[in-house]
C-alpha positions as CSV (number, residue, x, y, z in Angstrom):
1,M,-7.2,86.0,256.8
2,T,-5.7,83.4,254.5
3,I,-2.8,81.1,255.3
4,R,-0.6,83.2,253.0
5,E,-1.5,86.4,254.8
6,R,-0.7,84.8,258.2
7,L,2.7,83.7,256.9
8,E,3.3,87.2,255.5
9,Q,2.5,88.6,258.9
10,W,4.9,86.2,260.6
11,E,7.7,87.4,258.3
12,K,6.9,91.0,259.3
13,D,6.8,90.2,263.0
14,Y,9.8,87.8,263.2
15,L,12.4,88.6,260.4
16,S,15.1,91.1,260.5
17,P,14.2,94.7,259.6
18,Y,16.7,94.2,256.7
19,A,14.9,91.1,255.3
20,S,13.0,91.1,252.1
21,L,9.3,90.5,253.0
22,S,7.1,88.6,250.7
23,M,4.3,91.2,251.1
24,N,6.7,93.9,249.9
25,S,7.8,92.2,246.7
26,Q,8.1,94.4,243.6
27,G,6.0,91.9,241.8
28,R,6.1,89.8,238.7
29,L,6.5,90.6,235.0
30,K,2.8,89.7,234.5
31,P,0.4,90.4,237.3
32,E,-1.4,87.3,238.6
33,E,-3.7,86.3,241.4
34,Q,-2.0,85.5,244.7
35,C,-2.0,82.0,246.1
36,D,-4.1,81.6,249.2
37,I,-1.5,79.3,250.9
38,R,2.0,80.3,249.7
39,P,3.8,83.7,249.8
40,V,5.3,84.8,246.5
41,F,8.9,83.6,247.1
42,Q,7.8,80.1,248.2
43,R,5.7,80.0,245.1
44,D,8.7,80.9,243.0
45,R,10.7,78.2,244.6
46,D,8.0,75.6,243.8
47,R,7.9,76.7,240.2
48,I,11.7,76.4,239.8
49,I,11.7,72.9,241.4
50,H,9.0,71.7,239.0
51,C,10.5,73.1,235.8
52,K,12.3,71.1,233.1
53,A,15.5,73.2,233.2
54,F,15.9,72.2,236.9
55,R,15.6,68.5,236.1
56,R,18.2,68.7,233.4
57,L,20.8,69.9,235.9
58,K,21.3,66.4,237.1
59,D,23.1,65.5,233.8
60,K,25.2,68.7,233.5
61,T,28.9,69.0,234.3
62,Q,30.0,70.8,237.4
63,V,33.8,70.5,236.9
64,F,34.7,67.0,235.8
65,L,33.3,65.9,232.5
66,T,31.5,62.5,232.6
67,P,33.5,61.3,235.7
68,E,33.8,57.7,236.5
69,G,32.2,57.5,239.9
70,D,28.9,58.2,241.6
71,H,30.1,60.8,244.1
72,Y,31.3,63.6,241.9
73,R,29.2,66.7,241.9
74,T,26.9,67.6,239.0
75,R,25.3,71.0,238.3
76,L,22.3,69.8,240.3
77,T,24.2,68.8,243.4
78,H,26.1,72.0,243.2
79,T,22.8,73.9,243.2
80,L,21.5,72.0,246.2
81,E,24.7,72.8,248.2
82,V,24.4,76.5,247.3
83,S,20.9,76.4,248.6
84,Q,21.9,74.7,251.8
85,N,24.7,77.2,252.5
86,A,22.4,80.1,251.7
87,R,19.6,78.9,253.9
88,T,21.9,78.3,256.9
89,I,23.2,81.9,256.6
90,A,19.8,83.4,256.0
91,K,18.2,81.6,259.0
92,A,20.9,82.7,261.3
93,L,20.5,86.3,260.2
94,K,16.7,86.2,260.2
95,L,16.5,86.9,256.5
96,N,14.1,85.4,254.1
97,E,14.9,81.7,253.7
98,E,12.4,81.1,250.9
99,L,13.9,83.9,248.8
100,V,17.5,82.7,249.2
101,E,16.3,79.1,248.3
102,A,14.4,80.3,245.2
103,I,17.4,82.3,244.0
104,S,19.8,79.4,244.8
105,L,17.7,76.8,243.0
106,G,17.4,79.0,239.9
107,H,20.8,80.5,239.7
108,D,22.3,78.0,237.2
109,L,19.2,77.0,235.2
110,G,20.7,78.5,232.1
111,H,24.0,76.8,232.4
112,T,25.3,74.9,229.4
113,P,26.3,71.3,229.1
114,F,30.0,70.6,229.9
115,G,30.2,73.4,232.4
116,H,32.1,76.5,231.5
117,A,33.6,74.8,228.5
118,G,30.2,74.8,226.9
119,E,29.6,78.4,228.0
120,R,32.9,79.5,226.4
121,A,32.0,77.8,223.1
122,L,28.6,79.4,222.8
123,N,30.0,82.8,223.8
124,R,32.6,82.5,221.1
125,V,30.2,81.6,218.2
126,C,27.0,83.5,219.1
127,P,27.0,87.1,217.8
128,M,25.2,88.3,221.0
129,G,27.5,86.3,223.3
130,F,26.4,83.9,225.9
131,E,26.6,84.3,229.7
132,H,25.0,81.7,231.9
133,S,23.5,84.1,234.5
134,E,21.7,86.1,231.8
135,Q,20.6,82.8,230.2
136,S,19.2,81.6,233.5
137,V,17.0,84.7,233.6
138,R,16.0,84.1,230.0
139,T,15.2,80.5,230.9
140,V,12.7,81.5,233.6
141,D,11.3,84.5,231.7
142,R,11.0,83.1,228.2
143,L,11.9,79.5,227.6
144,E,10.1,77.5,230.3
145,K,6.5,76.4,229.8
146,D,6.7,76.5,226.0
147,G,7.6,80.1,225.9
148,Q,5.4,81.4,228.6
149,G,8.1,81.5,231.3
150,L,7.7,81.0,235.0
151,N,6.7,84.6,235.7
152,L,9.0,84.9,238.8
153,T,9.2,87.9,241.2
154,F,11.7,90.7,240.6
155,E,13.7,89.7,243.7
156,V,14.3,86.2,242.6
157,R,15.1,87.2,239.0
158,D,17.5,89.9,240.3
159,G,19.3,87.4,242.6
160,I,19.7,84.9,239.7
161,L,21.1,87.6,237.4
162,N,23.5,88.9,240.0
163,H,24.7,85.6,241.6
164,Q,28.3,85.9,240.2
165,T,31.1,87.8,241.9
166,I,30.7,90.8,239.7
167,G,26.9,91.0,240.4
168,K,25.3,93.6,242.6
169,P,22.1,92.1,244.0
170,H,19.4,94.5,245.3
171,T,18.5,92.3,248.3
172,L,20.6,90.9,251.2
173,E,19.2,87.5,250.2
174,G,20.7,87.9,246.8
175,K,24.0,88.8,248.3
176,I,23.9,85.7,250.5
177,V,23.5,83.5,247.4
178,R,26.4,85.3,245.6
179,F,28.7,84.3,248.6
180,S,27.1,80.9,248.9
181,D,27.7,80.0,245.3
182,K,31.4,80.8,245.6
183,I,31.7,78.9,248.9
184,A,29.9,75.9,247.5
185,Y,32.1,75.5,244.4
186,I,35.4,76.1,246.2
187,H,34.3,73.6,248.9
188,H,33.0,70.8,246.7
189,D,35.4,71.2,243.8
190,M,38.3,70.8,246.3
191,D,36.6,67.7,247.6
192,D,36.1,66.2,244.1
193,A,39.7,67.1,243.2
194,V,41.0,65.2,246.2
195,R,38.7,62.2,245.3
196,A,40.1,62.3,241.8
197,G,43.7,62.2,243.1
198,I,44.5,65.6,241.6
199,L,45.1,67.2,245.0
200,K,45.8,66.3,248.6
201,E,44.6,68.4,251.5
202,T,48.2,69.1,252.4
203,D,48.7,70.7,249.0
204,V,46.7,73.8,250.2
205,P,49.3,76.4,251.2
206,A,49.8,76.8,255.0
207,E,48.8,80.5,254.9
208,I,45.4,79.5,253.7
209,R,45.0,76.5,256.1
210,D,46.0,78.6,259.1
211,V,43.0,80.9,258.4
212,L,40.4,78.5,257.0
213,G,41.3,75.1,258.4
214,S,42.8,71.9,257.0
215,T,39.7,70.0,255.8
216,S,36.8,70.8,253.5
217,G,34.4,70.6,256.5
218,E,36.5,73.1,258.5
219,R,36.7,75.5,255.6
220,L,32.9,75.4,255.0
221,N,32.3,75.9,258.7
222,R,34.7,78.9,258.8
223,F,33.2,80.6,255.8
224,I,29.6,80.4,257.0
225,H,30.4,81.4,260.6
226,D,32.5,84.3,259.4
227,I,29.7,85.7,257.2
228,V,27.1,85.3,260.0
229,T,29.3,86.9,262.6
230,N,30.2,89.9,260.4
231,S,26.7,90.4,259.0
232,M,24.6,90.2,262.1
233,D,22.3,93.2,262.6
234,K,23.7,94.9,259.5
235,N,22.2,96.0,256.3
236,D,24.8,94.2,254.3
237,I,26.4,90.7,253.9
238,L,30.0,90.8,254.8
239,M,33.1,88.6,255.3
240,S,36.1,89.6,257.5
241,A,39.2,90.8,255.7
242,P,41.4,87.7,256.7
243,V,38.8,85.2,255.6
244,A,38.0,87.1,252.4
245,D,41.7,87.2,251.5
246,A,42.1,83.5,252.3
247,M,39.1,82.7,250.1
248,K,40.6,84.7,247.2
249,K,43.9,82.9,247.6
250,L,42.2,79.5,247.8
251,R,40.1,80.3,244.7
252,Q,43.3,81.2,242.8
253,F,44.9,78.0,244.1
254,M,42.0,76.0,242.6
255,F,42.3,77.8,239.3
256,D,46.0,77.0,239.1
257,R,45.7,73.3,240.3
258,V,42.2,72.2,239.2
259,Y,40.3,74.5,236.9
260,Q,43.2,74.9,234.5
261,N,44.7,71.5,235.2
262,P,45.5,69.6,232.0
263,E,44.6,66.3,233.5
264,A,41.2,67.4,234.9
265,K,40.4,69.5,231.8
266,S,41.8,67.2,229.0
267,E,38.4,66.6,227.4
268,E,37.2,70.2,227.5
269,S,38.5,71.1,224.1
270,K,36.5,68.2,222.6
271,A,33.4,69.5,224.4
272,E,33.9,73.0,223.0
273,V,34.2,71.6,219.5
274,L,31.1,69.5,220.0
275,M,29.1,72.6,221.2
276,E,30.3,74.8,218.3
277,T,29.5,72.0,215.8
278,L,25.9,71.6,217.1
279,Y,25.4,75.4,217.1
280,H,26.5,75.7,213.4
281,H,24.4,72.6,212.5
282,Y,21.2,74.0,213.9
283,L,21.9,77.4,212.5
284,K,22.0,75.8,209.0
285,H,19.1,73.4,209.7
286,L,16.6,75.4,211.7
287,D,13.8,72.9,210.8
288,D,15.6,70.4,213.0
289,L,14.7,72.5,216.1
290,P,11.8,71.5,218.2
291,E,8.5,73.3,217.6
292,E,8.7,75.4,220.7
293,F,12.0,76.9,219.5
294,L,10.7,77.5,216.0
295,N,7.9,79.4,217.6
296,L,10.4,81.8,219.2
297,I,11.9,82.6,215.8
298,S,8.4,83.1,214.3
299,E,7.8,85.6,217.2
300,G,10.8,87.6,216.1
301,E,13.6,86.2,218.3
302,P,17.0,86.1,216.5
303,R,17.8,82.7,215.1
304,E,21.3,82.7,216.6
305,R,19.8,83.4,220.1
306,V,17.3,80.6,219.7
307,V,19.9,78.1,218.5
308,C,21.9,79.0,221.7
309,D,18.7,78.5,223.7
310,Y,18.4,74.9,222.4
311,V,22.0,73.8,222.4
312,G,22.7,75.5,225.7
313,A,19.8,73.8,227.4
314,M,20.9,70.3,226.5
315,S,22.3,68.0,229.1
316,D,25.8,66.5,228.6
317,R,24.3,63.1,227.7
318,F,21.8,64.5,225.2
319,A,24.3,66.7,223.5
320,I,26.6,63.8,223.0
321,S,23.8,61.6,221.6
322,V,22.6,64.3,219.2
323,Y,26.2,64.8,218.0
324,E,26.5,61.1,217.4
325,E,23.2,60.9,215.6
326,I,24.2,63.7,213.2
327,Y,27.9,63.1,212.7
328,I,28.9,59.5,213.6
329,P,28.4,56.9,210.8
330,K,26.2,54.0,211.7
331,S,26.6,50.4,210.6
332,W,24.8,49.6,207.3
333,Q,22.0,47.0,207.8
334,I,19.9,45.3,205.2
């Protein structure tokens, strides 16, 4: 018996009857030989960690564009906090930690530079639209490894695609990530907004504080405990009605005070113009695209989609430098 087979047997013996077992995975897009050490979901996690799209997350905006300070979240630190929340819940419920970690680490791989401002811009100009959860799946299926993709399992790809509120994941682990993503961004965006001086903890309405607590730590603890308590020994991932209602109100509070705050979002219109400008530039100058993206067009991919692939994959810093290279005049030198 291989190490992988022993680990698969451990999952079968120990995990909840509602857990997704590695040995029962629906498989990959392209069949491949099993690893003798790692079960399939662990292997997916490793592939995501080592891919280029994951590394680019360190220079992509979470909420605040190019903030002055080392402690504001980026898309990468957001991803890590989602993963930690999800693993905590999964471990308590005896669900598959490696599956929730793989989904968590991959859920935002297709996100644009400049956060949702970049996503809005590409969705506006691309004829097929642009949605980051779909782009995350496209990233792992088609764009990584020079067009070969990562060949992830169905369960991981399903969780990535359905990580947003409107999604309907097929696994409990995917449902955990869907909750964990929302918990993470409400938690850390509040923390960053307080750090930026946009909010004070006491600004949170009393009706919300009475249910969730008065600090970011108390709220995070309340969310996670509530999900674990209400989901224990059930074939679903649930939150109690009072906590779910308080979360909904807190999310709306964040939209009113942070996500649509003119001070916090003052630069977003510039970011959207930058993204649209780069999109139109590459659409007119396809030869400026790297070879791996030209190969996609030669294989029959629509040029508009491939231009979105390239511009959407950029980090904030790289997008700004490319824009400057193309459009900002340089000093003339002899």
